[in-house]
MIGUTI-785013 format. One record per residue (C-alpha): residue number from 1; residue in one letter; x, y, z negated. Coordinates in Angstrom, 2 decimals, decimal comma, m for minus. Layout:
! MIGUTI-785013
   n res      c1      c2      c3
 NUM   A       X       Y       Z
...
! end
This chain:
! MIGUTI-785013
   n res      c1      c2      c3
   1   M  m14,00 m109,28  133,56
   2   P  m15,18 m105,77  134,53
   3   K  m13,75 m102,88  132,55
   4   S  m17,15 m102,01  131,08
   5   Q  m17,66 m105,54  129,75
   6   G  m14,11 m105,63  128,41
   7   A  m14,68 m102,37  126,54
   8   L  m17,93 m103,74  125,09
   9   V  m16,22 m106,91  123,89
  10   R  m13,44 m104,91  122,26
  11   K  m15,98 m102,66  120,55
  12   L  m17,94 m105,63  119,19
  13   L  m14,75 m107,28  117,92
  14   L  m13,82 m104,03  116,20
  15   L  m17,27 m103,86  114,58
  16   A  m16,95 m107,46  113,43
  17   L  m13,66 m106,52  111,78
  18   V  m15,42 m103,56  110,15
  19   G  m18,05 m105,92  108,74
  20   L  m15,37 m108,35  107,59
  21   A  m13,36 m105,62  105,84
  22   A  m16,48 m104,12  104,28
  23   Q  m17,61 m107,49  102,89
  24   L  m14,12 m108,24  101,54
  25   I  m14,20 m104,93   99,69
  26   D  m17,77 m105,46   98,49
  27   G  m16,98 m108,99   97,36
  28   S  m14,04 m107,74   95,32
  29   L  m15,72 m104,69   93,78
  30   G  m19,40 m105,60   93,73
  31   M  m20,08 m102,52   95,84
  32   A  m19,09 m100,47   98,92
  33   Y  m20,27 m102,65  101,84
  34   G  m22,66  m99,93  102,98
  35   L  m20,26  m97,11  102,14
  36   T  m17,40  m98,64  104,11
  37   S  m19,48  m99,74  107,11
  38   S  m21,39  m96,45  107,40
  39   T  m18,25  m94,36  107,08
  40   L  m16,47  m96,28  109,85
  41   L  m19,54  m96,21  112,10
  42   L  m19,81  m92,43  111,67
  43   V  m16,14  m92,08  112,57
  44   A  m16,85  m94,15  115,70
  45   G  m19,52  m91,62  116,72
  46   V  m22,71  m93,50  115,78
  47   A  m25,65  m91,26  114,81
  48   P  m26,28  m91,13  111,02
  49   A  m29,78  m92,66  111,11
  50   A  m28,72  m95,39  113,55
  51   A  m25,64  m96,16  111,43
  52   S  m27,65  m96,51  108,22
  53   A  m30,40  m98,51  109,96
  54   S  m27,92 m100,94  111,53
  55   V  m25,96 m101,39  108,30
  56   H  m29,12 m102,12  106,30
  57   L  m30,40 m104,62  108,84
  58   A  m27,06 m106,44  108,71
  59   E  m27,17 m106,31  104,90
  60   I  m30,34 m108,41  104,88
  61   G  m28,22 m111,36  105,94
  62   T  m25,12 m110,60  103,86
  63   T  m27,07 m109,86  100,66
  64   L  m29,15 m113,02  101,09
  65   A  m25,98 m115,10  101,31
  66   A  m24,47 m113,26   98,33
  67   G  m27,65 m113,61   96,27
  68   V  m27,88 m117,36   96,84
  69   A  m24,22 m117,76   95,88
  70   H  m24,66 m115,72   92,69
  71   W  m27,79 m117,69   91,78
  72   R  m25,97 m121,00   92,19
  73   F  m23,16 m119,80   89,93
  74   G  m25,57 m118,54   87,27
  75   N  m24,69 m114,87   87,77
  76   V  m28,28 m113,57   88,10
  77   D  m30,48 m112,07   85,37
  78   W  m33,90 m112,28   87,02
  79   R  m35,47 m109,87   84,54
  80   V  m33,04 m107,17   85,64
  81   V  m33,50 m108,08   89,30
  82   T  m37,28 m107,69   89,22
  83   R  m37,09 m104,38   87,36
  84   I  m34,62 m102,70   89,72
  85   A  m35,51 m104,36   93,04
  86   L  m39,07 m103,07   93,40
  87   P  m38,31  m99,43   92,47
  88   G  m35,18  m99,71   94,61
  89   A  m37,29 m100,83   97,56
  90   I  m39,61  m97,84   97,11
  91   G  m36,66  m95,45   96,95
  92   A  m34,99  m97,05   99,97
  93   F  m38,16  m96,85  102,05
  94   A  m38,59  m93,17  101,15
  95   G  m34,93  m92,43  101,91
  96   A  m35,08  m94,20  105,27
  97   T  m38,21  m92,27  106,22
  98   L  m36,54  m88,97  105,28
  99   L  m33,33  m89,70  107,17
 100   S  m35,30  m90,80  110,24
 101   S  m37,09  m87,43  110,34
 102   I  m33,91  m85,32  110,19
 103   S  m32,10  m84,34  113,38
 104   T  m28,64  m85,79  114,01
 105   E  m27,02  m82,38  113,58
 106   S  m28,63  m81,91  110,18
 107   A  m28,22  m85,52  109,04
 108   A  m24,48  m85,77  109,72
 109   P  m23,31  m83,35  106,98
 110   W  m26,03  m84,62  104,60
 111   M  m24,89  m88,22  104,96
 112   A  m21,20  m87,27  104,88
 113   G  m21,82  m85,30  101,68
 114   I  m23,43  m88,29   99,96
 115   L  m20,65  m90,63  101,09
 116   F  m17,99  m88,09  100,04
 117   T  m19,54  m87,82   96,56
 118   L  m19,76  m91,59   96,13
 119   G  m16,17  m91,99   97,35
 120   A  m15,03  m89,42   94,79
 121   Y  m16,99  m91,32   92,15
 122   L  m15,13  m94,50   93,06
 123   L  m11,83  m92,65   92,63
 124   V  m12,81  m91,44   89,15
 125   R  m14,28  m94,78   88,08
 126   F  m11,31  m96,93   89,06
 127   A   m8,70  m94,42   87,85
 128   R   m9,58  m95,30   84,25
 129   P  m10,08  m98,55   82,33
 130   L  m13,55 m100,02   82,47
 131   R  m15,51 m100,35   79,26
 132   T  m15,58 m104,02   78,26
 133   D  m17,38 m104,07   74,91
 134   R  m21,00 m105,16   74,91
 135   A  m23,76 m103,53   72,90
 136   G  m26,70 m105,41   71,47
 137   G  m30,26 m105,35   72,73
 138   R  m31,90 m105,70   76,13
 139   L  m31,99 m103,32   79,04
 140   R  m35,34 m101,55   79,03
 141   G  m37,62 m101,07   81,99
 142   R  m37,73  m97,30   81,45
 143   F  m34,00  m97,29   82,20
 144   L  m33,95  m99,89   84,98
 145   S  m36,88  m98,58   87,04
 146   P  m35,60  m94,99   87,50
 147   L  m32,12  m96,37   88,15
 148   G  m33,43  m98,61   90,93
 149   L  m35,48  m95,78   92,44
 150   V  m32,55  m93,35   92,60
 151   A  m30,06  m95,98   93,77
 152   G  m32,41  m97,12   96,56
 153   F  m33,01  m93,56   97,78
 154   V  m29,30  m92,72   97,80
 155   D  m28,52  m96,02   99,53
 156   A  m30,87  m95,36  102,46
 157   T  m30,08  m91,67  102,96
 158   G  m26,34  m92,11  102,58
 159   G  m25,93  m95,35  104,49
 160   G  m24,75  m96,95  101,26
 161   G  m24,78  m96,33   97,54
 162   W  m26,88  m99,06   95,94
 163   G  m23,85 m100,72   94,34
 164   P  m21,91  m97,55   93,40
 165   V  m25,00  m96,12   91,65
 166   A  m26,52  m99,24   90,05
 167   T  m23,46 m101,32   89,14
 168   P  m21,55  m98,71   87,06
 169   A  m24,72  m97,64   85,23
 170   L  m25,41 m101,22   84,14
 171   L  m21,77 m101,84   83,23
 172   V  m21,56  m98,70   81,09
 173   S  m24,68  m99,76   79,18
 174   G  m22,63 m102,68   77,87
 175   R  m25,71 m104,89   77,48
 176   L  m25,08 m107,33   80,30
 177   E  m22,10 m109,46   81,23
 178   P  m20,08 m107,97   84,13
 179   R  m20,61 m111,06   86,29
 180   K  m24,38 m110,85   85,76
 181   V  m24,37 m107,13   86,50
 182   I  m22,76 m107,74   89,89
 183   G  m24,85 m110,83   90,63
 184   S  m28,13 m109,13   89,72
 185   V  m27,36 m105,95   91,67
 186   D  m26,29 m107,92   94,75
 187   T  m29,38 m110,13   94,59
 188   A  m31,75 m107,16   94,24
 189   E  m30,07 m105,47   97,20
 190   F  m31,69 m108,01   99,53
 191   V  m35,10 m106,48   98,75
 192   V  m33,70 m102,94   99,01
 193   A  m32,08 m103,60  102,40
 194   G  m35,32 m105,10  103,71
 195   A  m37,39 m102,10  102,58
 196   A  m34,91  m99,65  104,10
 197   S  m35,00 m101,58  107,39
 198   V  m38,81 m101,38  107,45
 199   G  m38,60  m97,63  106,83
 200   F  m36,13  m97,16  109,68
 201   L  m38,26  m99,35  111,95
 202   I  m41,29  m97,13  111,32
 203   G  m39,31  m93,90  111,62
 204   L  m37,03  m94,75  114,54
 205   G  m38,69  m97,69  116,26
 206   S  m36,84 m100,81  117,34
 207   E  m34,51  m98,72  119,51
 208   G  m33,11  m97,15  116,32
 209   F  m31,30 m100,41  115,53
 210   L  m28,10 m101,08  117,44
 211   L  m28,58 m104,84  117,64
 212   P  m25,08 m105,67  118,99
 213   T  m23,65 m103,59  116,13
 214   V  m25,91 m105,39  113,64
 215   A  m24,84 m108,80  114,96
 216   A  m21,15 m107,90  114,84
 217   L  m21,37 m106,52  111,29
 218   L  m23,35 m109,56  110,15
 219   I  m20,91 m112,06  111,65
 220   G  m17,94 m110,29  110,12
 221   G  m19,68 m110,09  106,74
 222   L  m20,66 m113,76  106,69
 223   I  m17,10 m114,80  107,56
 224   A  m15,70 m112,60  104,80
 225   A  m18,11 m113,72  102,05
 226   P  m16,13 m116,85  101,03
 227   L  m12,81 m115,04  101,53
 228   A  m13,79 m112,36   99,02
 229   A  m13,46 m114,84   96,15
 230   W   m9,88 m115,45   97,23
 231   L   m9,10 m111,75   97,70
 232   V  m10,22 m110,82   94,19
 233   R   m7,61 m113,23   92,82
 234   I   m4,82 m111,63   94,87
 235   V   m5,51 m107,88   94,92
 236   P   m6,34 m106,11   91,62
 237   A   m9,81 m104,64   91,99
 238   Q   m8,70 m101,54   90,05
 239   L   m6,26 m100,62   92,84
 240   L   m8,61 m101,69   95,63
 241   G  m11,40  m99,47   94,29
 242   A   m9,13  m96,42   94,12
 243   A   m7,78  m97,09   97,61
 244   V  m11,24  m97,48   99,17
 245   G  m12,53  m94,38   97,38
 246   G   m9,72  m92,30   98,89
 247   V  m10,39  m93,57  102,40
 248   I  m14,10  m92,74  102,10
 249   V  m13,35  m89,26  100,74
 250   L  m10,87  m88,33  103,49
 251   T  m12,91  m89,68  106,41
 252   N  m16,12  m87,96  105,34
 253   A  m14,27  m84,76  104,47
 254   R  m13,59  m84,36  108,17
 255   T  m17,32  m84,11  108,93
 256   L  m17,89  m81,67  106,07
 257   I  m14,97  m79,47  107,14
 258   R  m16,27  m79,36  110,69
 259   S  m19,79  m78,49  109,59
 260   A  m18,40  m75,70  107,36
 261   E  m16,32  m74,46  110,33
 262   L  m13,13  m74,20  108,30
 263   D  m10,22  m73,27  110,55
 264   G   m6,69  m71,99  110,28
 265   P   m4,56  m72,88  107,24
 266   V   m7,61  m73,76  105,15
 267   R   m8,18  m77,11  106,84
 268   P   m4,72  m78,62  106,19
 269   A   m4,78  m77,17  102,67
 270   V   m8,05  m78,99  101,93
 271   Y   m6,68  m82,26  103,32
 272   A   m3,50  m81,85  101,27
 273   L   m5,53  m81,24   98,11
 274   L   m7,67  m84,32   98,72
 275   A   m4,62  m86,46   99,48
 276   A   m2,99  m85,28   96,24
 277   G   m6,13  m86,21   94,31
 278   W   m6,13  m89,64   95,95
 279   L   m2,48  m90,19   95,00
 280   A   m3,18  m89,12   91,42
 281   A   m6,11  m91,56   91,23
 282   L   m3,89  m94,40   92,48
 283   V   m1,24  m93,60   89,85
 284   L   m3,86  m93,51   87,10
 285   A   m5,33  m96,79   88,38
 286   V   m1,90  m98,46   88,14
 287   R   m1,47  m97,19   84,59
 288   A   m4,94  m98,35   83,59
 289   L   m4,23 m101,78   85,07
 290   R   m0,97 m102,04   83,12
 291   R   m2,65 m101,02   79,86
 292   T   m5,38 m103,60   80,38
 293   R   m2,85 m106,37   81,01
 294   Q   m0,72 m105,33   78,04
 295   A   m3,77 m105,30   75,76
 296   R   m4,69 m108,78   76,87
 297   A   m1,12 m110,07   76,52
 298   T   m0,84 m108,80   72,93
 299   A   m4,36 m109,78   71,85
 300   V   m4,12 m113,48   72,73
 301   P   m0,97 m114,29   70,66
 302   A   m2,31 m112,24   67,74
 303   L   m5,53 m114,25   67,66
 304   A   m3,66 m117,53   68,00
 305   A   m1,39 m116,64   65,07
 306   S   m4,22 m115,50   62,78
 307   A   m6,53 m118,51   63,33
 308   P   m5,97 m122,17   62,35
 309   A   m4,76 m124,33   65,22
 310   A   m8,01 m126,32   65,33
 311   D  m10,20 m123,23   65,23
 312   V   m8,53 m121,08   67,87
 313   P  m11,30 m119,56   69,99
 314   P  m11,18 m120,21   73,72
 315   A  m11,34 m116,50   74,65
 316   P  m10,17 m113,27   72,94
 317   A  m12,80 m111,31   71,05
 318   A  m10,67 m108,62   69,42
 319   V  m10,98 m104,95   70,19
 320   G   m9,06 m104,18   73,36
 321   A   m9,22 m107,75   74,62
 322   V  m10,34 m108,31   78,17
 323   P  m13,09 m110,79   79,07
 324   A  m12,41 m113,52   81,59
 325   E  m14,31 m111,56   84,27
 326   L  m11,74 m108,76   83,96
 327   A   m8,60 m110,79   83,55
 328   G   m5,76 m109,53   85,72
 329   T   m7,78 m106,80   87,39
 330   G   m9,25 m104,44   84,83
 331   T  m12,55 m104,56   86,72
 332   P  m15,27 m107,18   87,05
 333   A  m14,52 m110,04   89,40
 334   A  m17,19 m110,34   92,07
 335   R  m18,40 m113,36   93,97
! end
């Protein structure tokens, strides 16, 4: 095999592994497929618009598979899907058009800044326990529509962000089960990824899509989809979210530092500060995970002792108890 072909094969295998890792993370957290894939493609030297376009085209396949799986398991609230998918598609199309019109030199720090911010958000979110109580009432369209519009725009311009923006907002509202939050957001993302791909096709043309990259990411993602259900049982999502957030922050910080032309002792000082913040987030995530497990361990015996043997409820409902979706992880279990 010629050296050029061998290098191409190795690159495609590496991209397939990127897609596999990104889907494993997304399947465990309900987010971060686009964030992880785009970050690693940028590190590999792919242009920002081409990276986002390729990731979104691959996501059409991965989100379709995820949506069908969530629908079969009853994890989809179609009212929520319809109210966030259409505004999300509009925002994604607008974001793709904007990113396509920006030069590579200007787009790189813009995209790295969005990814850096979302990575920092992941660190903060998974460093503390997730709210598990549910409020009454239904989610209103005046909340869902703007949420979908913003999440779609951020997703297209940043190469990812639909899940990190939409999923936490719906979880914090407390009006929808965690499994239905993740299932509905993942299902709606199919429409968002399709709209973003159309926007990139108009703005960049067909040459803007790196089809071998798309195929490799798609293959890796489809392989990882069933494995994600196994991974979420093994690795606590609280720790995985903090770990992924730190990786995204550090890798995109490199682009931001270069664009700011920081030299001398400032550069290592910035990296050291970010690494310290990452370590602190991991420590807080471990503590939050322990508190969640302790609360669940103490709540179940207390309920069993206070209720008659024949009337013991199947799941804890006391304050501080953790629903089945959060058992053992402190975060919602995804597909």
